[in-house]
N, C-alpha and C positions, 0 to 999 in steps of 0.2 A: 418308460422313464427313459429320456434324453442321454445319453455318454457325453464324459466328460469332451471329448473330441467333437461332437457333435453342439455342445456348449460356445465353444471356443469358433467354431463355423459359423455360426447364428450370429456370435460376435463380432466376427468379420466383418459380415453382411450390414449388420447394423452400424459398424462403422463406416462404413461407403455409403450411408445415406447422407450422413455428415457431410460427404464431399471429398473424403481423401479417397485417394486413388487407387485402383486395384495392385499397383504395386508397393504403396507404401501400406497398404493392411495388411496384406501377405508376407511382407517383409516384418512387422510385427508378429505375425501369427507363429511366424519362424524362428522368431529369437525370443520372444515372452512369451507366448502362449504353450508352443512344446515342450518346452522345460517342465511346465507345471501338469501337462498331460502325461512324460513320463513319469515323473513322480507318482501319480497315481498309478501308473502300469507297475511300477515297482513294489507297489503293495497291495496289487492285485486289484485295485479296485476299477471300477465302468463308469461311477459315476460321480459326480461332485461331491468331493468330502471335506465338510469342514475342518477338519484335525489334521489333512494332508495340507491342507491349505495353508492352514496356521503354522505348522511345522517348516512349509518351504519357505514363507516370510522369515522367521526364526532364523534359516539358514542365509538368504539373503542379507540382511540385517548384521550377521556374523562376518560375513565375505565384507560387507562394508568397513566393518569395525577394522579388520585385519587388513583394509587396502586394497584388496583383491580386486576390487572394483571399483571404479569412479559412481561419484556421485550421481550424475545422471544416467549412469546404467542402474541403480539401484532404482532410481523415481520409473524407470520403465519398466523393470521387473512387476514393484507394488503396485501400478496403475494397471498394468496386465492382470494383475488379482484382484482390483477394485473392478474392473469390469467386467473380467467372467462372475463375479458373486452379486455383481448388480443385474447381471443377466438373469440370473441364474435363479434371485430372488425376486424379481418381478417382472422380468420378460419383455423388458426392455433397457436402453443405452440411454442415459445423458451423458453431455459433454461436460465436464468440468476440469479445469487448471488444477494440476493438484497442488495442496498449499507446501509453501515452504517447513520444512521439518523443523523442529523446535532445537537448539542446540543444549538445551536443559534438559536432561533426563531425569525422571522422577519415577520414584514406585508408587504401587498402585493406590496407596492411601493420601500421598499429595495430588498426586492428577485427580483424585474425587472432591479435594479440597476446592481445587482451582476452578473445575468444571460449576461446582457448586456456586463458588467464588463470583465468578466472572456471568452468573444467568442472573445477575443482582440489578438487570436495567440499566446495563452500563449503556452510552453510545457507542457505535461503531470504532470511533476511535478511544474511547477510554476504555472500551472493552479490550482492544490489543494494548493500550497501555497496563491493564492491571491483568494481564494473563503474562505482560513479559516480568514484572516486576514480581508478580507471585511464585511466577517458576525460578525466577531468578534464586528467589529470596530463597524456597525448599530446596531446589539443586544444592545451595551454599551450606545449609542446615545438615542435608544428607551428607556432604563433604567432612561436615563439621562432629557427624557423629551422632547426631539425630533423626532415625526413621521414623523418627513421629515428632508431635508436639510435647509428649508428657513433660519431658526434664526439660524443655525451652524455658529461659527466663528473662529476664530484661538486660543479663549481660550477656547473649546471645546474640539480643537485637542490636545492642550498643556494639559488636563485635562486628556485627555485619553493615550497619550504617559506618563503620569507620572501615570497613574494609572498600566498602563503594567510593567514599571518600579519597581514598588511594588513588582511584584509576579511570573518576568520572569527572565531567565536567558539572560544574554549579548548576545546569541547567535539569540536567539529568539527575542529580540530589533529590531537586525539587519535585521531579515526580515520582525518584522513589519512596521519600517522606509521604507526599501524600496518598500513594496507593498502598502504601503498609499500612497509614492510619484505616485507609478503608477498611483494607485486610482484616485487620485486628477487631476493630468495630464488629464486623462478618463472624468470624473467630468467636469474640466473647458472647454475640447475640444468639451462634448456635450451639452455643457449650462446649468447644472445641476447644477453649483455651478457656480456664478458670478465671485466671485475673484479668483485669480490661488492662491492656498496654496499650490503647490508642493514645491516650495523654502522652506516652513518650514521646510523641511525633507532633508538639505544639509548636517547637521552636522555630524560628525563620528562616529560607535560605535566599540569599539573592541571587537571582537569575539574572545573569549574563546576559548581555544583549549582543550579538554579532551584527556589526551592521554589512548584510551584503549586496553587492552591488545591481541597480539596473540595468538596464540594455539603452544604447544609444538610439537613435532614430535611424542612422546609417546601418549600424549592425542588424537592425529588424529587417530593414532592406535587402540587405544583403544576402537574409536567412530568408524571406519571403519569394525574392526573383530568382531561388533555386529550386524553387517547386515545380515540377513539372505539371498545369493544371489540366493538363491534353489528355493524362491518363487519371483511370478513376481512382488509383491510389493516390495521387498526386493531390484531386478533387477533395476526398476524404480529409489529407493530412492539412490542406490551405485552410480548410474550416475549421479545423480541431484548431491550430494555431492563431487562428483570428478571433475564434473565440476567448483566449487567454488574451489578446493583447487586447482586444476590446471593453470586453466584460471582465476579465482576470480573473476566470473561472480556473479552479484548481485541476489538475489530472482526475483527482479522483470521483468530479463531479461530472466533466466532460465525459466520461468511460459511461456514467450512470444516466446522461439524456436519452429520455424514449423519444417517440416519432409525439407523443400526445402532449410532452411538454412545451413544445412549441405553440404558440395561440397565435394561429396567423392574421387572425383578423383585428385581436387588439396590439399587433406587432411585440410581443411580450415571449421572454422563454421565464418560465416559472420552476423552480426545483427546492429542494430542501438541500440543504448542504449538509456533506457526509463529518465533517469536522465538527458543526458546531451544531446540526441539526436546525439551523432558522433558516426560515423560507422567505425565498428572494423572488420578488420579479424583476427583470432585467431587459432593456428593451431592445428588440432585434431589427438592430439597426442594417441600416439599408445595404453593405458591404458583405455583414455575416448571414442578414437574409439570403441574399444574391449566391452567395457563397455555400449556403445548406442546398437551397433549392438546386444548384448544378449538379451538388452529390449527389441527394437524392434521386432524382432524374437521369443523369446518365452516368453515376458511379456506384450507388448502391447497389450490391448485390440484391435478389427479390428474393426475400426471404417471409417465413412466419414470426421471424423475431420482432420486436417491438423495438429494441435496443438502437438508437440516431446513429451511430456510427460502428460500424461493424468491420470485423476481421477482413484484411483483403484476400486472406486464404484459407482454404475450406480446417475446419469447419466455418460456414459465414456466421458470426454470432458475438456479440459483444467480447470487448476485451476483459480479458480476465483480471486483470490489476492495474493500477496508474503506472508501474514501470514499464507499461508498452509504449505507454504517450512519452515518459522519456528516452527512451531509446530511441524513437522516433525524430522526435526532435533535435538528438545530436548527431543523427544522422545527416536533417540539414545544416545543422551547425558548422560540421566538418565540409560540408560539401562547399558552403559560404565561405570558407578559409578561418575563421574565428575560432582562435586557440582556449582550450579552457582547460585548468589543473584541479585535482583532486578537491573536492569540499572548496570550492572558492565560488558559491553559490552561482553560478551560471548556468545552471541548468533550467528547463523548461517551468520552474517556479518564477526565475527571473524576470519572465513577461507579466505576472500578476503583479512582480513591486514595480517595474515601468508604468505600470499604467497608475499605481497610488502615486508615485512620483507627479507622471505627466498631471493627476489629478490637482494636486497639492502643490503644483506650478502653475498652474492656469488659475490659483486663486480659488479653489472650491474649499467651500468650509469643511474642516475636519470633520465635522459630522456627518456631513452628505459623502466623504469618502468613506467613511465607515460601513454608510448605510450601504453602497453599492459593491464595497468586497464582502459584505455581508459577516460585518464584526461585533462580535457581541459584548467587548470591551472595547470602549475607545482607547485604552490604552495602548491596542494590539496597531492601531493607525499611525501613534505617535512616531513611530521610526521612518515613516514616509519623509515623515516632515525635512529628518536630516539628512536625506536623499537629496532634498531640494537644495543641493548647493548653492546656488544663484541667489534666494532669497535669505540663507545664512549669510551670505556676505554684504547684505545689507543690514543685518542685524549687528555684524560685529561693529565692536567700539574702535575709536582709533586708539596712539599711543599719546595722545596730551596730557602730558603730567608724569608719564610714567619715564624715567628715568631710563637710561640706557648703559649698562656694566657689562665691563669685557665684550663688547659688540657683541652684546646677543640681547634679547629679552628677557627680561626678567619677570 
């Protein structure tokens, strides 16, 4: 039977197989593995002990709650626990990014309800939204003095919706209403709720649409010009941004692209959109084909991963989430000297809006634009018409027959 120290040493060796340097891996050993080893020694244990590890996790969480450590430090400690546990249980180590911890703390009863609820066949985005809404609701119930659903009635549901409406936008209230209805349908069918409260959510919520800006051709040119395509990282980033500019791909779909999604013979890129679940086949344009080819041949690391785009630093695997693409894009935007304010809509997704606007401006039918962008509902495409300011001007009425009062148009 191997000791906890031997287990930690094996984990460090496995980490190095993913490309981590000796310095980095041994630094992690000293700062995150050693405390676990010492805690085992304090309890007189030589081998890996789950109860000791669980107690260690509780201590780390308490230090985080008391603001004794930063959240980044907390993540490092928990990541070390996860890696040691995986190595102990399986004898191998996979490399996955830690998931962001939910801010809604639930008891065991509600945690089980959430887990069962989201197991009901949601799409990836639907699963995320359903988790957020159900956790938000159950956390509110706990604060309201309801550790379970026994005494929860329509009064509590109504007060929760009023609470949400006082601090959330109409679009968020729409999502709250939608998933609360799904949640109570599940609760009734699973007999966790004796009454059917799903009917309480039949009211309509008008979703306000914010018209976010697109980019000009000059702004796009500035961004593309600052990418150093002589470097492997530049080759990768140029191909990624080009996919958004010419095909309107979302960041989440770009990071999920695989080598086999590209049909070089047919000149197509085939994928299933993460947001809608819709399968689309998009043209592999000359520019995109050359950019991807340059990256694969001269920039992509030689690994067993089937992901098209890989992290530039070890471990050389697919991006953990779409946020990485947004951060990469912001780096080049800043280098290009383009300003941005919080929530101004000028992030990576603006490239998708730019394609939609350009297609509409060029006279492409809205139905065709919807197909290219993979919209399930044509109403999602209508917002790109509003970005077409030049053609909107042609539709504007003149002021013939409209009186002027007080020097302004009435």
